[in-house]
PDB file of the backbone (N, CA, C, O) and the ligand in Angstrom, with CONECT records:
HET     ZN  A 101       1
ATOM      1  N   MET A   1       0.843  -1.195   0.000  1.00  0.00           N
ATOM      2  CA  MET A   1       0.000   0.000   0.000  1.00  0.00           C
ATOM      3  C   MET A   1       0.879   1.246   0.000  1.00  0.00           C
ATOM      4  O   MET A   1       1.825   1.340   0.782  1.00  0.00           O
ATOM      5  N   ASN A   2       0.572   2.193  -0.866  1.00  0.00           N
ATOM      6  CA  ASN A   2       1.329   3.437  -0.817  1.00  0.00           C
ATOM      7  C   ASN A   2       0.401   4.610  -0.541  1.00  0.00           C
ATOM      8  O   ASN A   2      -0.668   4.746  -1.135  1.00  0.00           O
ATOM      9  N   THR A   3       0.844   5.439   0.370  1.00  0.00           N
ATOM     10  CA  THR A   3       0.047   6.614   0.700  1.00  0.00           C
ATOM     11  C   THR A   3       0.872   7.877   0.444  1.00  0.00           C
ATOM     12  O   THR A   3       2.078   7.924   0.682  1.00  0.00           O
ATOM     13  N   LYS A   4       0.166   8.896  -0.052  1.00  0.00           N
ATOM     14  CA  LYS A   4       0.821  10.171  -0.318  1.00  0.00           C
ATOM     15  C   LYS A   4      -0.055  11.257   0.276  1.00  0.00           C
ATOM     16  O   LYS A   4      -1.282  11.160   0.251  1.00  0.00           O
ATOM     17  N   THR A   5       0.565  12.271   0.799  1.00  0.00           N
ATOM     18  CA  THR A   5      -0.195  13.405   1.319  1.00  0.00           C
ATOM     19  C   THR A   5       0.313  14.674   0.660  1.00  0.00           C
ATOM     20  O   THR A   5       1.519  14.912   0.587  1.00  0.00           O
ATOM     21  N   CYS A   6      -0.606  15.475   0.187  1.00  0.00           N
ATOM     22  CA  CYS A   6      -0.215  16.729  -0.442  1.00  0.00           C
ATOM     23  C   CYS A   6       0.259  17.708   0.624  1.00  0.00           C
ATOM     24  O   CYS A   6      -0.460  17.969   1.589  1.00  0.00           O
ATOM     25  N   PRO A   7       1.454  18.247   0.462  1.00  0.00           N
ATOM     26  CA  PRO A   7       1.971  19.194   1.455  1.00  0.00           C
ATOM     27  C   PRO A   7       1.172  20.498   1.464  1.00  0.00           C
ATOM     28  O   PRO A   7       1.220  21.245   2.441  1.00  0.00           O
ATOM     29  N   ARG A   8       0.449  20.772   0.398  1.00  0.00           N
ATOM     30  CA  ARG A   8      -0.272  22.031   0.301  1.00  0.00           C
ATOM     31  C   ARG A   8      -1.682  21.930   0.875  1.00  0.00           C
ATOM     32  O   ARG A   8      -2.048  22.702   1.762  1.00  0.00           O
ATOM     33  N   CYS A   9      -2.469  20.991   0.379  1.00  0.00           N
ATOM     34  CA  CYS A   9      -3.872  20.952   0.800  1.00  0.00           C
ATOM     35  C   CYS A   9      -4.151  19.851   1.808  1.00  0.00           C
ATOM     36  O   CYS A   9      -5.258  19.769   2.341  1.00  0.00           O
ATOM     37  N   GLY A  10      -3.163  19.002   2.079  1.00  0.00           N
ATOM     38  CA  GLY A  10      -3.347  17.964   3.083  1.00  0.00           C
ATOM     39  C   GLY A  10      -4.179  16.786   2.610  1.00  0.00           C
ATOM     40  O   GLY A  10      -4.450  15.868   3.384  1.00  0.00           O
ATOM     41  N   ALA A  11      -4.586  16.801   1.349  1.00  0.00           N
ATOM     42  CA  ALA A  11      -5.352  15.687   0.803  1.00  0.00           C
ATOM     43  C   ALA A  11      -4.461  14.449   0.759  1.00  0.00           C
ATOM     44  O   ALA A  11      -3.243  14.557   0.616  1.00  0.00           O
ATOM     45  N   CYS A  12      -5.075  13.277   0.884  1.00  0.00           N
ATOM     46  CA  CYS A  12      -4.242  12.085   0.833  1.00  0.00           C
ATOM     47  C   CYS A  12      -4.697  11.109  -0.236  1.00  0.00           C
ATOM     48  O   CYS A  12      -5.875  11.019  -0.582  1.00  0.00           O
ATOM     49  N   TRP A  13      -3.733  10.399  -0.731  1.00  0.00           N
ATOM     50  CA  TRP A  13      -3.961   9.384  -1.756  1.00  0.00           C
ATOM     51  C   TRP A  13      -3.525   8.042  -1.196  1.00  0.00           C
ATOM     52  O   TRP A  13      -2.416   7.907  -0.679  1.00  0.00           O
ATOM     53  N   ILE A  14      -4.394   7.059  -1.299  1.00  0.00           N
ATOM     54  CA  ILE A  14      -4.039   5.708  -0.888  1.00  0.00           C
ATOM     55  C   ILE A  14      -4.101   4.841  -2.131  1.00  0.00           C
ATOM     56  O   ILE A  14      -5.150   4.710  -2.761  1.00  0.00           O
ATOM     57  N   ASN A  15      -2.970   4.255  -2.475  1.00  0.00           N
ATOM     58  CA  ASN A  15      -2.856   3.502  -3.731  1.00  0.00           C
ATOM     59  C   ASN A  15      -3.400   4.307  -4.912  1.00  0.00           C
ATOM     60  O   ASN A  15      -4.140   3.789  -5.749  1.00  0.00           O
ATOM     61  N   ASP A  16      -3.021   5.567  -4.960  1.00  0.00           N
ATOM     62  CA  ASP A  16      -3.399   6.476  -6.040  1.00  0.00           C
ATOM     63  C   ASP A  16      -4.883   6.816  -6.092  1.00  0.00           C
ATOM     64  O   ASP A  16      -5.351   7.412  -7.063  1.00  0.00           O
ATOM     65  N   GLN A  17      -5.618   6.444  -5.063  1.00  0.00           N
ATOM     66  CA  GLN A  17      -7.017   6.888  -4.970  1.00  0.00           C
ATOM     67  C   GLN A  17      -7.063   8.023  -3.961  1.00  0.00           C
ATOM     68  O   GLN A  17      -6.616   7.872  -2.823  1.00  0.00           O
ATOM     69  N   HIS A  18      -7.599   9.147  -4.377  1.00  0.00           N
ATOM     70  CA  HIS A  18      -7.661  10.298  -3.481  1.00  0.00           C
ATOM     71  C   HIS A  18      -8.832  10.158  -2.502  1.00  0.00           C
ATOM     72  O   HIS A  18      -9.946   9.814  -2.895  1.00  0.00           O
ATOM     73  N   TYR A  19      -8.563  10.426  -1.244  1.00  0.00           N
ATOM     74  CA  TYR A  19      -9.602  10.428  -0.212  1.00  0.00           C
ATOM     75  C   TYR A  19      -9.630  11.788   0.454  1.00  0.00           C
ATOM     76  O   TYR A  19      -8.585  12.397   0.683  1.00  0.00           O
ATOM     77  N   TRP A  20     -10.830  12.266   0.767  1.00  0.00           N
ATOM     78  CA  TRP A  20     -10.938  13.526   1.486  1.00  0.00           C
ATOM     79  C   TRP A  20     -10.384  13.334   2.884  1.00  0.00           C
ATOM     80  O   TRP A  20     -10.728  12.369   3.566  1.00  0.00           O
ATOM     81  N   THR A  21      -9.546  14.231   3.304  1.00  0.00           N
ATOM     82  CA  THR A  21      -8.957  14.136   4.631  1.00  0.00           C
ATOM     83  C   THR A  21     -10.046  14.223   5.689  1.00  0.00           C
ATOM     84  O   THR A  21     -10.926  15.082   5.623  1.00  0.00           O
ATOM     85  N   GLY A  22      -9.977  13.331   6.659  1.00  0.00           N
ATOM     86  CA  GLY A  22     -10.903  13.397   7.776  1.00  0.00           C
ATOM     87  C   GLY A  22     -12.195  12.622   7.571  1.00  0.00           C
ATOM     88  O   GLY A  22     -12.833  12.216   8.543  1.00  0.00           O
ATOM     89  N   THR A  23     -12.592  12.410   6.312  1.00  0.00           N
ATOM     90  CA  THR A  23     -13.868  11.746   6.087  1.00  0.00           C
ATOM     91  C   THR A  23     -13.686  10.311   5.607  1.00  0.00           C
ATOM     92  O   THR A  23     -14.604   9.497   5.705  1.00  0.00           O
ATOM     93  N   ASN A  24     -12.491  10.002   5.084  1.00  0.00           N
ATOM     94  CA  ASN A  24     -12.223   8.686   4.495  1.00  0.00           C
ATOM     95  C   ASN A  24     -13.137   8.370   3.320  1.00  0.00           C
ATOM     96  O   ASN A  24     -13.260   7.217   2.905  1.00  0.00           O
ATOM     97  N   LYS A  25     -13.778   9.412   2.788  1.00  0.00           N
ATOM     98  CA  LYS A  25     -14.605   9.212   1.610  1.00  0.00           C
ATOM     99  C   LYS A  25     -13.746   9.323   0.368  1.00  0.00           C
ATOM    100  O   LYS A  25     -12.782  10.087   0.336  1.00  0.00           O
ATOM    101  N   LYS A  26     -14.100   8.557  -0.658  1.00  0.00           N
ATOM    102  CA  LYS A  26     -13.374   8.652  -1.911  1.00  0.00           C
ATOM    103  C   LYS A  26     -13.470  10.071  -2.431  1.00  0.00           C
ATOM    104  O   LYS A  26     -14.547  10.667  -2.462  1.00  0.00           O
ATOM    105  N   GLY A  27     -12.342  10.598  -2.833  1.00  0.00           N
ATOM    106  CA  GLY A  27     -12.327  11.995  -3.242  1.00  0.00           C
ATOM    107  C   GLY A  27     -12.534  12.209  -4.720  1.00  0.00           C
ATOM    108  O   GLY A  27     -12.775  11.271  -5.479  1.00  0.00           O
ATOM    109  N   ASP A  28     -12.438  13.439  -5.104  1.00  0.00           N
ATOM    110  CA  ASP A  28     -12.599  13.834  -6.494  1.00  0.00           C
ATOM    111  C   ASP A  28     -11.466  14.821  -6.781  1.00  0.00           C
ATOM    112  O   ASP A  28     -11.478  15.964  -6.324  1.00  0.00           O
ATOM    113  N   GLU A  29     -10.505  14.349  -7.539  1.00  0.00           N
ATOM    114  CA  GLU A  29      -9.296  15.153  -7.756  1.00  0.00           C
ATOM    115  C   GLU A  29      -9.597  16.470  -8.464  1.00  0.00           C
ATOM    116  O   GLU A  29      -8.981  17.496  -8.173  1.00  0.00           O
ATOM    117  N   THR A  30     -10.543  16.435  -9.389  1.00  0.00           N
ATOM    118  CA  THR A  30     -10.880  17.660 -10.110  1.00  0.00           C
ATOM    119  C   THR A  30     -11.512  18.673  -9.176  1.00  0.00           C
ATOM    120  O   THR A  30     -11.195  19.862  -9.220  1.00  0.00           O
ATOM    121  N   LYS A  31     -12.413  18.187  -8.329  1.00  0.00           N
ATOM    122  CA  LYS A  31     -13.066  19.072  -7.382  1.00  0.00           C
ATOM    123  C   LYS A  31     -12.045  19.631  -6.396  1.00  0.00           C
ATOM    124  O   LYS A  31     -12.057  20.815  -6.061  1.00  0.00           O
ATOM    125  N   LEU A  32     -11.172  18.752  -5.947  1.00  0.00           N
ATOM    126  CA  LEU A  32     -10.116  19.174  -5.031  1.00  0.00           C
ATOM    127  C   LEU A  32      -9.283  20.285  -5.670  1.00  0.00           C
ATOM    128  O   LEU A  32      -8.960  21.288  -5.034  1.00  0.00           O
ATOM    129  N   ALA A  33      -8.949  20.080  -6.937  1.00  0.00           N
ATOM    130  CA  ALA A  33      -8.141  21.067  -7.640  1.00  0.00           C
ATOM    131  C   ALA A  33      -8.866  22.401  -7.726  1.00  0.00           C
ATOM    132  O   ALA A  33      -8.279  23.452  -7.470  1.00  0.00           O
ATOM    133  N   SER A  34     -10.144  22.354  -8.088  1.00  0.00           N
ATOM    134  CA  SER A  34     -10.841  23.616  -8.296  1.00  0.00           C
ATOM    135  C   SER A  34     -11.166  24.295  -6.974  1.00  0.00           C
ATOM    136  O   SER A  34     -11.292  25.518  -6.913  1.00  0.00           O
ATOM    137  N   LEU A  35     -11.304  23.492  -5.901  1.00  0.00           N
ATOM    138  CA  LEU A  35     -11.603  24.088  -4.603  1.00  0.00           C
ATOM    139  C   LEU A  35     -10.356  24.620  -3.916  1.00  0.00           C
ATOM    140  O   LEU A  35     -10.379  25.688  -3.305  1.00  0.00           O
ATOM    141  N   ILE A  36      -9.272  23.869  -4.022  1.00  0.00           N
ATOM    142  CA  ILE A  36      -8.102  24.222  -3.227  1.00  0.00           C
ATOM    143  C   ILE A  36      -6.845  24.409  -4.070  1.00  0.00           C
ATOM    144  O   ILE A  36      -6.276  25.500  -4.121  1.00  0.00           O
ATOM    145  N   CYS A  37      -6.423  23.344  -4.724  1.00  0.00           N
ATOM    146  CA  CYS A  37      -5.103  23.345  -5.350  1.00  0.00           C
ATOM    147  C   CYS A  37      -4.931  24.466  -6.375  1.00  0.00           C
ATOM    148  O   CYS A  37      -3.920  25.168  -6.363  1.00  0.00           O
ATOM    149  N   ASP A  38      -5.918  24.637  -7.263  1.00  0.00           N
ATOM    150  CA  ASP A  38      -5.771  25.647  -8.298  1.00  0.00           C
ATOM    151  C   ASP A  38      -5.962  27.051  -7.759  1.00  0.00           C
ATOM    152  O   ASP A  38      -5.701  28.038  -8.448  1.00  0.00           O
ATOM    153  N   HIS A  39      -6.415  27.129  -6.531  1.00  0.00           N
ATOM    154  CA  HIS A  39      -6.539  28.446  -5.920  1.00  0.00           C
ATOM    155  C   HIS A  39      -5.178  28.900  -5.397  1.00  0.00           C
ATOM    156  O   HIS A  39      -4.817  30.072  -5.509  1.00  0.00           O
ATOM    157  N   PHE A  40      -4.427  27.954  -4.824  1.00  0.00           N
ATOM    158  CA  PHE A  40      -3.108  28.283  -4.300  1.00  0.00           C
ATOM    159  C   PHE A  40      -2.054  28.327  -5.398  1.00  0.00           C
ATOM    160  O   PHE A  40      -1.057  29.043  -5.297  1.00  0.00           O
ATOM    161  N   LYS A  41      -2.295  27.546  -6.451  1.00  0.00           N
ATOM    162  CA  LYS A  41      -1.317  27.443  -7.538  1.00  0.00           C
ATOM    163  C   LYS A  41       0.085  27.142  -7.008  1.00  0.00           C
ATOM    164  O   LYS A  41       1.068  27.753  -7.426  1.00  0.00           O
ATOM    165  N   ASP A  42       0.152  26.208  -6.096  1.00  0.00           N
ATOM    166  CA  ASP A  42       1.422  25.844  -5.484  1.00  0.00           C
ATOM    167  C   ASP A  42       2.054  24.680  -6.238  1.00  0.00           C
ATOM    168  O   ASP A  42       1.445  23.616  -6.353  1.00  0.00           O
ATOM    169  N   PRO A  43       3.265  24.868  -6.752  1.00  0.00           N
ATOM    170  CA  PRO A  43       3.903  23.789  -7.516  1.00  0.00           C
ATOM    171  C   PRO A  43       4.207  22.553  -6.672  1.00  0.00           C
ATOM    172  O   PRO A  43       4.478  21.482  -7.214  1.00  0.00           O
ATOM    173  N   ASN A  44       4.160  22.701  -5.337  1.00  0.00           N
ATOM    174  CA  ASN A  44       4.409  21.543  -4.480  1.00  0.00           C
ATOM    175  C   ASN A  44       3.195  20.635  -4.343  1.00  0.00           C
ATOM    176  O   ASN A  44       3.296  19.520  -3.830  1.00  0.00           O
ATOM    177  N   CYS A  45       2.057  21.116  -4.802  1.00  0.00           N
ATOM    178  CA  CYS A  45       0.842  20.323  -4.694  1.00  0.00           C
ATOM    179  C   CYS A  45       0.974  19.072  -5.553  1.00  0.00           C
ATOM    180  O   CYS A  45       1.427  19.139  -6.695  1.00  0.00           O
ATOM    181  N   ILE A  46       0.575  17.933  -4.997  1.00  0.00           N
ATOM    182  CA  ILE A  46       0.765  16.671  -5.722  1.00  0.00           C
ATOM    183  C   ILE A  46      -0.504  16.186  -6.398  1.00  0.00           C
ATOM    184  O   ILE A  46      -0.520  15.098  -6.973  1.00  0.00           O
ATOM    185  N   ASN A  47      -1.562  16.973  -6.338  1.00  0.00           N
ATOM    186  CA  ASN A  47      -2.800  16.572  -7.011  1.00  0.00           C
ATOM    187  C   ASN A  47      -2.538  16.449  -8.518  1.00  0.00           C
ATOM    188  O   ASN A  47      -2.143  17.422  -9.160  1.00  0.00           O
ATOM    189  N   PRO A  48      -2.758  15.254  -9.081  1.00  0.00           N
ATOM    190  CA  PRO A  48      -2.501  15.081 -10.516  1.00  0.00           C
ATOM    191  C   PRO A  48      -3.391  15.957 -11.387  1.00  0.00           C
ATOM    192  O   PRO A  48      -3.075  16.199 -12.552  1.00  0.00           O
ATOM    193  N   LYS A  49      -4.511  16.437 -10.825  1.00  0.00           N
ATOM    194  CA  LYS A  49      -5.429  17.277 -11.595  1.00  0.00           C
ATOM    195  C   LYS A  49      -5.155  18.762 -11.370  1.00  0.00           C
ATOM    196  O   LYS A  49      -5.892  19.620 -11.856  1.00  0.00           O
ATOM    197  N   ARG A  50      -4.099  19.049 -10.637  1.00  0.00           N
ATOM    198  CA  ARG A  50      -3.777  20.452 -10.397  1.00  0.00           C
ATOM    199  C   ARG A  50      -3.494  21.156 -11.722  1.00  0.00           C
ATOM    200  O   ARG A  50      -2.790  20.623 -12.579  1.00  0.00           O
ATOM    201  N   GLY A  51      -4.037  22.334 -11.878  1.00  0.00           N
ATOM    202  CA  GLY A  51      -3.800  23.086 -13.104  1.00  0.00           C
ATOM    203  C   GLY A  51      -4.796  22.771 -14.212  1.00  0.00           C
ATOM    204  O   GLY A  51      -4.725  23.353 -15.294  1.00  0.00           O
ATOM    205  N   THR A  52      -5.737  21.840 -13.946  1.00  0.00           N
ATOM    206  CA  THR A  52      -6.708  21.497 -14.983  1.00  0.00           C
ATOM    207  C   THR A  52      -7.991  22.291 -14.815  1.00  0.00           C
ATOM    208  O   THR A  52      -8.873  22.223 -15.671  1.00  0.00           O
ATOM    209  N   THR A  53      -8.112  23.037 -13.738  1.00  0.00           N
ATOM    210  CA  THR A  53      -9.299  23.868 -13.559  1.00  0.00           C
ATOM    211  C   THR A  53      -8.844  25.312 -13.381  1.00  0.00           C
ATOM    212  O   THR A  53      -7.652  25.599 -13.265  1.00  0.00           O
ATOM    213  N   ASP A  54      -9.819  26.206 -13.361  1.00  0.00           N
ATOM    214  CA  ASP A  54      -9.454  27.618 -13.211  1.00  0.00           C
ATOM    215  C   ASP A  54      -9.800  28.131 -11.819  1.00  0.00           C
ATOM    216  O   ASP A  54      -9.816  29.338 -11.578  1.00  0.00           O
ATOM    217  N   GLY A  55     -10.081  27.192 -10.895  1.00  0.00           N
ATOM    218  CA  GLY A  55     -10.428  27.614  -9.542  1.00  0.00           C
ATOM    219  C   GLY A  55     -11.829  28.186  -9.454  1.00  0.00           C
ATOM    220  O   GLY A  55     -12.185  28.836  -8.472  1.00  0.00           O
ATOM    221  N   GLU A  56     -12.627  27.939 -10.496  1.00  0.00           N
ATOM    222  CA  GLU A  56     -13.986  28.488 -10.559  1.00  0.00           C
ATOM    223  C   GLU A  56     -14.834  28.091  -9.361  1.00  0.00           C
ATOM    224  O   GLU A  56     -15.554  28.909  -8.788  1.00  0.00           O
ATOM    225  N   GLU A  57     -14.731  26.810  -8.995  1.00  0.00           N
ATOM    226  CA  GLU A  57     -15.568  26.292  -7.913  1.00  0.00           C
ATOM    227  C   GLU A  57     -15.407  27.129  -6.650  1.00  0.00           C
ATOM    228  O   GLU A  57     -16.373  27.440  -5.954  1.00  0.00           O
ATOM    229  N   PHE A  58     -14.175  27.475  -6.385  1.00  0.00           N
ATOM    230  CA  PHE A  58     -13.878  28.256  -5.193  1.00  0.00           C
ATOM    231  C   PHE A  58     -14.607  29.594  -5.253  1.00  0.00           C
ATOM    232  O   PHE A  58     -15.222  30.022  -4.277  1.00  0.00           O
ATOM    233  N   ARG A  59     -14.531  30.250  -6.417  1.00  0.00           N
ATOM    234  CA  ARG A  59     -15.153  31.566  -6.548  1.00  0.00           C
ATOM    235  C   ARG A  59     -16.666  31.444  -6.470  1.00  0.00           C
ATOM    236  O   ARG A  59     -17.345  32.281  -5.875  1.00  0.00           O
ATOM    237  N   ARG A  60     -17.184  30.372  -7.089  1.00  0.00           N
ATOM    238  CA  ARG A  60     -18.623  30.168  -7.055  1.00  0.00           C
ATOM    239  C   ARG A  60     -19.102  30.004  -5.619  1.00  0.00           C
ATOM    240  O   ARG A  60     -20.134  30.556  -5.238  1.00  0.00           O
ATOM    241  N   ARG A  61     -18.364  29.258  -4.833  1.00  0.00           N
ATOM    242  CA  ARG A  61     -18.742  29.064  -3.424  1.00  0.00           C
ATOM    243  C   ARG A  61     -18.738  30.403  -2.698  1.00  0.00           C
ATOM    244  O   ARG A  61     -19.619  30.695  -1.889  1.00  0.00           O
ATOM    245  N   GLN A  62     -17.727  31.209  -3.006  1.00  0.00           N
ATOM    246  CA  GLN A  62     -17.639  32.511  -2.356  1.00  0.00           C
ATOM    247  C   GLN A  62     -18.836  33.367  -2.733  1.00  0.00           C
ATOM    248  O   GLN A  62     -19.398  34.075  -1.896  1.00  0.00           O
ATOM    249  N   GLU A  63     -19.227  33.295  -4.023  1.00  0.00           N
ATOM    250  CA  GLU A  63     -20.373  34.068  -4.483  1.00  0.00           C
ATOM    251  C   GLU A  63     -21.641  33.578  -3.811  1.00  0.00           C
ATOM    252  O   GLU A  63     -22.483  34.380  -3.408  1.00  0.00           O
ATOM    253  N   ASP A  64     -21.785  32.253  -3.685  1.00  0.00           N
ATOM    254  CA  ASP A  64     -22.937  31.689  -2.990  1.00  0.00           C
ATOM    255  C   ASP A  64     -23.007  32.244  -1.588  1.00  0.00           C
ATOM    256  O   ASP A  64     -24.067  32.648  -1.108  1.00  0.00           O
ATOM    257  N   PHE A  65     -21.871  32.256  -0.950  1.00  0.00           N
ATOM    258  CA  PHE A  65     -21.804  32.713   0.428  1.00  0.00           C
ATOM    259  C   PHE A  65     -22.231  34.175   0.518  1.00  0.00           C
ATOM    260  O   PHE A  65     -23.001  34.553   1.401  1.00  0.00           O
ATOM    261  N   GLU A  66     -21.722  34.997  -0.408  1.00  0.00           N
ATOM    262  CA  GLU A  66     -22.077  36.417  -0.410  1.00  0.00           C
ATOM    263  C   GLU A  66     -23.574  36.587  -0.603  1.00  0.00           C
ATOM    264  O   GLU A  66     -24.206  37.422   0.044  1.00  0.00           O
ATOM    265  N   ARG A  67     -24.137  35.780  -1.506  1.00  0.00           N
ATOM    266  CA  ARG A  67     -25.565  35.890  -1.796  1.00  0.00           C
ATOM    267  C   ARG A  67     -26.379  35.526  -0.552  1.00  0.00           C
ATOM    268  O   ARG A  67     -27.332  36.219  -0.197  1.00  0.00           O
ATOM    269  N   ILE A  68     -25.994  34.440   0.096  1.00  0.00           N
ATOM    270  CA  ILE A  68     -26.699  34.009   1.309  1.00  0.00           C
ATOM    271  C   ILE A  68     -26.606  35.091   2.371  1.00  0.00           C
ATOM    272  O   ILE A  68     -27.569  35.383   3.079  1.00  0.00           O
ATOM    273  N   LYS A  69     -25.440  35.667   2.459  1.00  0.00           N
ATOM    274  CA  LYS A  69     -25.215  36.692   3.474  1.00  0.00           C
ATOM    275  C   LYS A  69     -26.084  37.917   3.214  1.00  0.00           C
ATOM    276  O   LYS A  69     -26.658  38.482   4.145  1.00  0.00           O
ATOM    277  N   SER A  70     -26.182  38.330   1.947  1.00  0.00           N
ATOM    278  CA  SER A  70     -26.984  39.520   1.686  1.00  0.00           C
ATOM    279  C   SER A  70     -28.472  39.205   1.846  1.00  0.00           C
ATOM    280  O   SER A  70     -29.243  40.077   2.245  1.00  0.00           O
ATOM    281  N   ASP A  71     -28.890  37.967   1.539  1.00  0.00           N
ATOM    282  CA  ASP A  71     -30.272  37.566   1.796  1.00  0.00           C
ATOM    283  C   ASP A  71     -30.562  37.647   3.281  1.00  0.00           C
ATOM    284  O   ASP A  71     -31.614  38.126   3.702  1.00  0.00           O
ATOM    285  N   MET A  72     -29.619  37.174   4.057  1.00  0.00           N
ATOM    286  CA  MET A  72     -29.766  37.188   5.513  1.00  0.00           C
ATOM    287  C   MET A  72     -29.903  38.614   6.023  1.00  0.00           C
ATOM    288  O   MET A  72     -30.759  38.917   6.854  1.00  0.00           O
ATOM    289  N   ASP A  73     -29.030  39.491   5.501  1.00  0.00           N
ATOM    290  CA  ASP A  73     -29.068  40.893   5.926  1.00  0.00           C
ATOM    291  C   ASP A  73     -30.417  41.511   5.587  1.00  0.00           C
ATOM    292  O   ASP A  73     -30.998  42.232   6.398  1.00  0.00           O
ATOM    293  N   ALA A  74     -30.917  41.224   4.378  1.00  0.00           N
ATOM    294  CA  ALA A  74     -32.200  41.768   3.946  1.00  0.00           C
ATOM    295  C   ALA A  74     -33.302  41.255   4.861  1.00  0.00           C
ATOM    296  O   ALA A  74     -34.188  42.008   5.264  1.00  0.00           O
ATOM    297  N   PHE A  75     -33.241  39.975   5.183  1.00  0.00           N
ATOM    298  CA  PHE A  75     -34.235  39.365   6.062  1.00  0.00           C
ATOM    299  C   PHE A  75     -34.219  40.021   7.436  1.00  0.00           C
ATOM    300  O   PHE A  75     -35.260  40.364   7.996  1.00  0.00           O
ATOM    301  N   ILE A  76     -33.017  40.184   7.959  1.00  0.00           N
ATOM    302  CA  ILE A  76     -32.882  40.778   9.298  1.00  0.00           C
ATOM    303  C   ILE A  76     -33.383  42.224   9.300  1.00  0.00           C
ATOM    304  O   ILE A  76     -34.063  42.655  10.231  1.00  0.00           O
ATOM    305  N   ASN A  77     -33.036  42.966   8.245  1.00  0.00           N
ATOM    306  CA  ASN A  77     -33.474  44.360   8.174  1.00  0.00           C
ATOM    307  C   ASN A  77     -34.998  44.477   8.106  1.00  0.00           C
ATOM    308  O   ASN A  77     -35.599  45.378   8.691  1.00  0.00           O
ATOM    309  N   LYS A  78     -35.605  43.532   7.371  1.00  0.00           N
ATOM    310  CA  LYS A  78     -37.056  43.556   7.220  1.00  0.00           C
ATOM    311  C   LYS A  78     -37.766  43.287   8.535  1.00  0.00           C
ATOM    312  O   LYS A  78     -38.867  43.781   8.778  1.00  0.00           O
ATOM    313  N   HIS A  79     -37.116  42.493   9.378  1.00  0.00           N
ATOM    314  CA  HIS A  79     -37.756  42.088  10.631  1.00  0.00           C
ATOM    315  C   HIS A  79     -37.262  42.845  11.846  1.00  0.00           C
ATOM    316  O   HIS A  79     -37.417  42.400  12.983  1.00  0.00           O
ATOM    317  N   LYS A  80     -36.676  43.976  11.589  1.00  0.00           N
ATOM    318  CA  LYS A  80     -36.181  44.780  12.701  1.00  0.00           C
ATOM    319  C   LYS A  80     -37.351  45.418  13.449  1.00  0.00           C
ATOM    320  O   LYS A  80     -37.141  46.138  14.425  1.00  0.00           O
TER     321      LYS A  80
HETATM  322 ZN    ZN A 101      -3.026  19.815  -3.217  1.00  0.00          ZN2+
END
């Protein structure tokens, strides 16, 4: 059995299968790349899918968060 851990995002690979750290669930290298690796653009990252995405997922999540936050603010203001 061979295990590898990315020094950048902490993701681990067991026999070349990526697992999400902490959950032991089978991972998704592309998702990992777009969420973390391609955001840092760190050459030390060992994700084989690093550089194949534009980090869009990360930005989309941030936008989702902003939208939720402004909805919350609007809700709170309405119920003041
Ligand atoms: Zn990584």
